[in-house]
C-alpha positions as CSV (number, residue, x, y, z in Angstrom):
1,M,253.0,-66.3,-109.4
2,P,253.1,-65.4,-106.0
3,I,256.4,-64.3,-105.1
4,S,255.5,-66.2,-102.1
5,L,256.1,-69.7,-104.0
6,L,259.5,-68.0,-104.9
7,L,260.6,-67.9,-101.9
8,S,259.1,-71.2,-100.2
9,S,261.4,-74.1,-99.3
10,P,261.1,-76.8,-101.9
11,F,261.9,-79.8,-98.7
12,P,258.7,-79.9,-96.2
13,S,259.8,-79.9,-92.1
14,P,259.7,-82.9,-91.4
15,P,259.2,-84.7,-94.5
16,P,257.2,-87.8,-94.4
17,P,259.0,-91.0,-96.0
18,P,259.0,-90.3,-99.5
19,P,256.7,-92.5,-101.2
20,P,257.4,-93.8,-104.9
21,C,257.3,-90.4,-107.6
22,R,253.6,-90.5,-109.3
23,R,251.6,-88.8,-111.3
24,R,248.4,-89.7,-112.2
25,G,249.1,-93.2,-112.3
26,T,252.2,-92.6,-114.4
27,Q,255.7,-93.9,-112.9
28,W,258.0,-91.5,-112.7
29,S,261.8,-92.5,-111.9
30,A,263.7,-91.4,-108.9
31,A,267.0,-90.2,-108.1
32,S,269.5,-88.7,-105.9
33,V,270.8,-86.1,-107.9
34,P,269.8,-83.1,-109.5
35,S,270.0,-81.4,-113.0
36,L,269.0,-78.0,-114.4
37,R,266.6,-78.0,-117.3
38,R,266.7,-75.4,-119.5
39,V,263.3,-74.3,-121.6
40,G,263.3,-71.1,-123.3
41,L,265.0,-69.0,-120.7
42,G,265.2,-71.8,-118.7
43,A,263.2,-74.6,-116.3
44,V,264.1,-77.0,-113.9
45,R,264.1,-80.2,-112.0
46,W,261.3,-80.1,-109.0
47,A,261.4,-82.3,-106.0
48,D,258.2,-84.1,-104.7
49,G,256.8,-84.5,-101.1
50,G,259.5,-86.7,-99.9
51,G,262.4,-84.1,-101.0
52,R,263.9,-87.5,-103.7
53,W,264.1,-85.6,-107.5
54,C,261.4,-87.0,-110.0
55,F,262.3,-87.3,-114.1
56,A,259.2,-87.4,-115.9
57,G,260.3,-89.9,-117.9
58,T,262.5,-88.0,-120.3
59,P,266.9,-88.2,-120.5
60,R,267.8,-85.3,-118.6
61,V,268.7,-82.7,-121.2
62,A,268.1,-79.2,-121.2
63,T,265.6,-77.5,-124.3
64,R,265.6,-73.6,-125.1
65,A,263.9,-71.4,-126.9
66,R,267.0,-69.0,-125.2
67,V,266.1,-66.5,-124.5
68,A,268.2,-65.6,-125.2
69,A,269.3,-65.6,-124.5
70,G,269.9,-65.2,-120.8
71,A,268.4,-66.9,-117.9
72,G,266.9,-69.4,-116.7
73,V,264.9,-69.3,-113.1
74,S,263.8,-72.3,-111.1
75,G,262.7,-73.1,-107.8
76,G,261.8,-76.3,-105.8
77,G,258.7,-77.7,-105.0
78,S,255.7,-79.7,-106.3
79,D,254.8,-83.1,-107.2
80,G,252.7,-81.4,-110.1
81,E,249.6,-81.9,-109.3
82,G,248.6,-78.3,-108.2
83,G,246.4,-76.4,-110.5
84,G,244.6,-80.0,-112.6
85,G,243.9,-80.0,-116.3
86,T,242.1,-76.5,-116.2
87,G,245.1,-75.0,-114.4
88,I,247.9,-76.2,-116.3
89,A,245.9,-75.5,-119.4
90,A,245.5,-72.1,-119.0
91,A,249.1,-71.9,-117.4
92,A,250.5,-73.4,-120.8
93,A,248.4,-70.8,-122.5
94,A,249.7,-68.0,-120.3
95,T,253.5,-69.1,-121.0
96,V,252.8,-69.4,-125.0
97,V,251.7,-66.2,-125.1
98,L,254.5,-64.6,-122.8
99,A,257.2,-66.5,-124.7
100,V,255.8,-65.0,-127.9
101,M,255.7,-61.1,-126.4
102,N,259.4,-62.0,-124.9
103,R,260.6,-63.1,-128.5
104,V,258.5,-60.2,-130.0
105,L,259.6,-57.6,-127.3
106,Y,263.5,-58.7,-127.7
107,K,263.8,-57.7,-131.6
108,L,261.3,-54.0,-130.4
109,A,263.8,-53.9,-127.6
110,L,266.9,-53.7,-129.9
111,V,265.4,-51.5,-132.7
112,P,266.5,-48.0,-130.9
113,M,269.3,-49.8,-129.1
114,K,270.4,-51.0,-132.7
115,N,273.7,-49.4,-132.1
116,Y,273.8,-50.3,-128.3
117,P,273.0,-53.8,-127.9
118,F,276.3,-54.1,-125.3
119,F,274.5,-51.2,-123.7
120,L,271.7,-53.2,-123.7
121,A,273.2,-56.4,-122.4
122,Q,274.9,-55.0,-119.6
123,V,271.0,-52.6,-118.1
124,T,269.6,-56.4,-118.2
125,T,271.8,-58.2,-117.0
126,F,272.3,-55.8,-113.7
127,G,268.3,-56.0,-113.5
128,Y,269.1,-59.8,-113.1
129,V,271.6,-59.6,-110.6
130,I,269.6,-57.8,-108.0
131,V,266.3,-59.4,-108.8
132,Y,268.2,-62.5,-108.1
133,F,270.4,-61.5,-105.0
134,S,267.2,-60.0,-103.5
135,I,265.5,-63.3,-103.4
136,L,268.6,-64.9,-102.3
137,F,269.0,-62.8,-99.1
138,I,265.3,-63.3,-98.5
139,R,265.9,-66.9,-99.0
140,Y,268.8,-66.9,-97.1
141,R,267.5,-65.0,-93.9
142,A,264.5,-67.8,-93.6
143,G,267.1,-70.7,-93.8
144,I,266.4,-72.5,-97.2
145,V,269.4,-71.1,-98.4
146,T,272.7,-72.7,-96.3
147,K,275.9,-71.2,-95.6
148,E,277.4,-74.1,-97.4
149,M,275.5,-73.2,-100.4
150,L,277.3,-69.8,-100.2
151,A,280.9,-71.6,-100.1
152,L,280.6,-73.8,-103.2
153,P,283.8,-72.8,-105.7
154,K,283.5,-69.7,-107.5
155,S,285.6,-70.7,-110.1
156,R,282.1,-73.1,-111.9
157,F,280.2,-69.6,-111.7
158,M,282.9,-67.4,-113.2
159,L,282.9,-70.0,-116.0
160,I,279.1,-69.5,-116.4
161,G,279.5,-65.9,-116.0
162,I,281.6,-65.4,-118.9
163,L,279.2,-67.8,-121.3
164,E,276.2,-66.5,-120.6
165,A,278.3,-63.0,-121.1
166,L,279.4,-63.6,-124.5
167,G,276.1,-65.0,-125.6
168,V,273.8,-62.5,-124.1
169,A,276.4,-59.6,-125.8
170,S,277.0,-61.8,-129.6
171,G,273.4,-62.2,-129.2
172,M,271.8,-59.0,-129.1
173,A,274.4,-57.5,-131.4
174,A,273.4,-59.9,-134.3
175,A,270.2,-60.1,-133.4
176,A,269.7,-56.3,-134.4
177,M,270.8,-56.9,-137.5
178,L,268.5,-59.6,-138.6
179,P,265.3,-60.0,-139.7
180,G,262.8,-60.4,-136.6
181,P,261.4,-64.2,-137.9
182,S,265.4,-65.4,-138.4
183,I,266.0,-64.5,-134.8
184,P,263.2,-67.8,-133.2
185,V,264.4,-69.8,-135.8
186,L,268.8,-69.2,-135.6
187,S,268.4,-69.6,-131.7
188,Q,267.0,-73.0,-131.7
189,S,270.4,-74.1,-132.6
190,F,270.7,-74.3,-129.1
191,L,269.6,-77.7,-128.8
192,V,272.2,-79.1,-130.9
193,W,274.9,-77.7,-129.1
194,Q,273.5,-78.7,-126.5
195,L,273.1,-81.9,-127.4
196,I,276.7,-82.2,-128.4
197,L,278.8,-80.5,-125.3
198,S,276.5,-82.7,-122.8
199,V,278.0,-85.5,-124.9
200,L,281.5,-84.1,-125.0
201,I,281.3,-82.6,-121.5
202,L,278.6,-84.9,-119.3
203,G,279.0,-88.0,-121.3
204,R,274.9,-88.2,-121.8
205,K,273.2,-90.5,-124.1
206,Y,270.4,-89.8,-126.5
207,R,267.6,-92.2,-127.8
208,A,267.5,-92.9,-131.5
209,N,264.4,-89.9,-131.5
210,Q,266.6,-87.2,-129.7
211,I,269.1,-87.5,-131.9
212,F,267.2,-87.9,-135.4
213,G,265.1,-84.6,-134.1
214,C,268.4,-82.4,-133.4
215,L,269.4,-83.7,-137.1
216,L,265.8,-82.3,-138.2
217,V,266.6,-78.9,-136.2
218,T,270.0,-78.5,-137.5
219,A,268.5,-78.9,-141.2
220,G,265.5,-76.8,-140.7
221,V,268.4,-74.2,-139.3
222,I,270.4,-74.5,-142.3
223,L,267.6,-73.9,-144.7
224,A,266.0,-71.2,-143.2
225,V,269.8,-69.2,-143.5
226,T,270.4,-70.0,-146.9
227,S,267.1,-68.8,-147.7
228,G,267.3,-65.8,-150.0
229,A,270.8,-66.7,-150.4
230,N,270.6,-67.2,-154.2
231,G,268.2,-64.0,-154.9
232,G,265.5,-64.5,-152.3
233,L,263.3,-62.5,-150.6
234,F,264.3,-63.0,-146.7
235,L,268.0,-63.4,-145.9
236,S,269.5,-62.1,-149.2
237,D,270.6,-58.7,-147.8
238,V,272.2,-60.3,-144.7
239,N,275.5,-60.8,-144.5
240,L,276.1,-64.7,-143.4
241,F,278.4,-63.1,-140.3
242,W,275.2,-62.4,-138.4
243,P,273.2,-65.2,-138.4
244,S,277.1,-67.2,-138.1
245,V,277.3,-64.8,-134.3
246,L,273.7,-65.5,-133.3
247,M,273.9,-69.6,-133.5
248,A,277.9,-68.8,-131.9
249,S,276.1,-67.1,-128.9
250,S,273.3,-70.0,-128.5
251,A,276.6,-72.2,-127.7
252,C,278.3,-69.9,-125.3
253,H,274.3,-70.2,-123.5
254,A,274.4,-73.9,-123.9
255,G,278.2,-74.3,-122.9
256,A,276.9,-72.2,-119.7
257,S,274.0,-74.8,-119.3
258,I,275.8,-77.8,-118.7
259,I,278.2,-75.9,-116.6
260,K,274.5,-75.3,-114.3
261,E,274.3,-78.9,-114.5
262,F,277.3,-79.5,-113.5
263,V,277.3,-77.7,-110.6
264,F,274.3,-79.5,-109.1
265,I,275.6,-82.8,-109.5
266,D,279.0,-81.9,-107.9
267,G,277.0,-79.7,-105.2
268,A,274.8,-82.4,-104.5
269,K,277.9,-84.3,-103.7
270,R,279.6,-82.2,-101.8
271,L,276.7,-80.7,-99.4
272,E,276.0,-84.6,-98.8
273,G,273.4,-85.2,-101.1
274,K,270.9,-81.9,-100.6
275,R,271.1,-79.8,-103.7
276,P,272.6,-76.5,-103.9
277,D,269.5,-74.1,-104.1
278,I,268.6,-72.4,-107.6
279,F,269.2,-68.9,-106.5
280,V,272.3,-69.3,-105.4
281,V,273.7,-70.8,-109.2
282,N,271.6,-68.0,-110.9
283,S,272.4,-65.3,-108.7
284,F,276.4,-66.0,-108.5
285,G,276.4,-66.4,-112.4
286,S,274.9,-63.5,-113.1
287,G,277.0,-61.5,-111.1
288,F,280.0,-62.8,-113.0
289,Q,277.9,-62.9,-116.4
290,A,277.7,-58.9,-115.0
291,L,281.3,-58.4,-114.6
292,F,282.3,-59.8,-117.9
293,V,279.5,-58.3,-119.7
294,F,281.4,-54.8,-118.5
295,L,285.3,-56.3,-119.0
296,L,284.6,-58.0,-122.0
297,L,283.5,-54.9,-124.0
298,P,286.7,-53.5,-125.6
299,F,286.6,-56.6,-126.8
300,L,282.8,-57.3,-127.7
301,S,282.6,-53.6,-129.7
302,N,284.9,-54.7,-131.9
303,L,281.7,-56.8,-133.7
304,K,280.1,-53.0,-133.7
305,G,283.6,-51.8,-135.0
306,I,284.0,-49.6,-132.0
307,T,287.4,-48.9,-131.1
308,L,288.9,-48.4,-127.5
309,A,289.6,-44.6,-127.5
310,E,285.3,-44.4,-128.4
311,L,284.0,-47.0,-125.8
312,P,283.5,-44.0,-123.1
313,A,281.3,-42.0,-125.8
314,Y,279.6,-45.0,-126.6
315,V,278.4,-45.9,-123.4
316,N,277.4,-42.0,-122.5
317,R,275.5,-42.2,-125.8
318,G,274.2,-45.7,-125.1
319,A,272.6,-44.5,-121.8
320,A,271.2,-41.6,-123.3
321,C,270.0,-43.9,-126.6
322,F,268.2,-46.1,-123.4
323,L,266.5,-43.0,-121.2
324,N,265.9,-41.1,-124.0
325,I,267.5,-37.8,-122.8
326,G,270.0,-35.7,-124.7
327,G,270.3,-34.6,-127.9
328,N,270.8,-36.4,-131.4
329,L,268.4,-39.2,-130.7
330,K,267.0,-39.5,-133.4
331,D,267.3,-43.0,-133.8
332,C,266.3,-43.9,-130.4
333,H,262.2,-43.4,-130.9
334,G,260.7,-45.8,-128.7
335,A,263.1,-46.1,-125.2
336,P,263.0,-46.9,-122.7
337,L,259.6,-48.0,-123.2
338,L,260.5,-50.8,-125.0
339,P,263.7,-52.2,-123.8
340,V,262.2,-51.7,-120.1
341,L,259.2,-53.5,-121.1
342,F,261.1,-56.3,-122.7
343,I,263.1,-56.7,-119.6
344,A,260.0,-57.2,-117.6
345,M,258.7,-59.4,-120.2
346,N,262.3,-61.3,-119.9
347,M,261.6,-62.2,-115.7
348,A,258.1,-62.6,-116.6
349,F,258.4,-65.3,-119.1
350,N,260.9,-67.3,-116.7
351,I,258.6,-67.2,-113.5
352,S,255.8,-68.4,-116.0
353,I,257.8,-71.5,-116.7
354,L,258.9,-72.1,-113.5
355,N,255.0,-72.0,-112.9
356,L,254.4,-74.3,-115.4
357,V,256.9,-76.8,-114.5
358,K,255.8,-76.6,-111.2
359,M,251.9,-77.6,-112.0
360,S,252.8,-80.1,-114.3
361,T,255.9,-81.8,-116.2
362,A,259.2,-80.3,-117.7
363,L,257.7,-82.1,-120.5
364,V,254.6,-80.3,-121.0
365,A,257.1,-76.8,-120.6
366,S,259.4,-77.8,-123.5
367,L,256.6,-78.7,-125.6
368,T,254.6,-75.2,-124.6
369,A,257.9,-73.0,-125.4
370,T,257.9,-75.2,-129.0
371,L,254.5,-74.4,-129.8
372,A,255.8,-70.7,-129.3
373,V,258.3,-70.6,-132.3
374,P,256.5,-70.2,-135.1
375,L,253.8,-68.3,-133.9
376,S,257.3,-66.0,-132.8
377,I,258.0,-66.2,-136.3
378,Y,254.3,-65.3,-137.5
379,V,254.4,-62.2,-135.6
380,L,257.7,-60.9,-136.0
381,S,256.6,-61.3,-139.6
382,L,253.9,-58.5,-139.2
383,P,254.3,-55.0,-139.5
384,L,254.7,-53.7,-136.0
385,P,255.3,-50.4,-134.4
386,Y,258.7,-49.7,-134.8
387,I,259.1,-52.1,-137.8
388,P,256.5,-50.9,-140.0
389,G,257.4,-52.4,-143.1
390,G,257.5,-56.2,-141.7
391,T,259.7,-58.9,-143.3
392,S,258.3,-61.5,-146.7
393,L,258.9,-64.9,-145.8
394,S,260.8,-66.9,-148.4
395,T,259.2,-70.4,-148.9
396,S,262.4,-72.0,-148.1
397,F,262.5,-70.4,-145.0
398,L,259.1,-71.8,-144.1
399,V,260.2,-75.0,-145.0
400,G,263.3,-74.9,-143.4
401,A,261.0,-73.8,-140.0
402,A,258.7,-76.4,-140.5
403,I,261.3,-79.1,-140.5
404,L,263.2,-77.6,-137.7
405,V,259.5,-77.5,-135.5
406,L,259.5,-81.2,-136.4
407,G,262.3,-82.0,-135.3
408,L,262.1,-80.5,-131.8
409,L,258.8,-82.3,-131.7
410,L,260.0,-85.5,-132.1
411,Y,263.3,-84.6,-129.6
412,N,260.4,-83.9,-127.4
413,L,258.8,-87.4,-127.7
414,P,258.3,-89.1,-124.4
415,K,259.9,-92.0,-123.3
416,K,257.3,-95.2,-122.9
417,S,258.7,-96.7,-119.6
418,A,255.9,-99.6,-117.4
419,G,258.3,-99.3,-114.7
420,P,261.3,-97.0,-113.0
421,T,264.3,-96.5,-114.5
422,K,267.6,-95.0,-113.7
423,T,268.1,-91.6,-114.8
424,D,271.6,-91.3,-116.3
């Protein structure tokens, strides 16, 4: 996707009178308050040609493939008529490929960095800070980002940063210790956390199919986690502590996305109906995330048994391993290529999700990310470079993964509506 698309203003000037929000004859509901939708590592709501926010017949709820964990990217812009059926199909296929590659490289990057996941988390976060603030500066110079947007309260961004820092650091620490196929399965607990937290914090209400879908996701995750507990082949050698840490990291990411949505709702009120630019939210959120990954390093390093006195040496060894230079680096084969490829692929995946949402709907992007889950499980079970042994999947794990995917599909069933409806 051209970078100019990311930098362009979502509101044409002067805007025409706002027509009803339609796409191929299907009535969309219009709302004045935007919200953030997370799909995989991130997706969004978008504005129609009149600058109004359209919601494609589905309730406002965030969904993820998280991953990562880490960072939702968004932008303004399109009524969804851009690429036509062929273009949307091609974009969806490309997004599936990038989603699978993102998950695979996430695990591969942690092979050389297995002992230094917190260093990799810090480097990844700083990479996003550089990219986001660079785009934010360009958008500010272009007049897209206003001083009022930059003056929004920073306490919310600080809370986002703390949650994202805990999520990305603990998630990488857990993923380094888990079999590859278990990572995309356990990460889907994000959806369950998202539903629970959005009900508690934002007062969301969900349809029966969404609640039942989340119950199926929960059942699938539990079945996958407990597979091998009685002598099976998959997770029998893994302490349940690390799956619990990975699911807890998903809770942190879900909490951060809820706070982001609140920032958009509250920001629209403070800015008299004009939404905060997505790069304001992502830039300041990532900035505080980088800060708190650094500040929480002494606490997080205890997960790996690293004391405060050993922390400076740990950082030095982590830098040497990442760059693959120095003395005893026998466990760092694959660096820096694999970590750098993961960081680049993660950014490409987020941009691809944004492009797909602009061309179609957030529902299409959500279903695309759902399709990537079983494909990722299969690819990660195969012998891969630096993971030559592969992973043997137990029957109960496969059944759990199938139940999980069924729950995701059920959750994303579109709501049938004959006319405009008011979204909560």
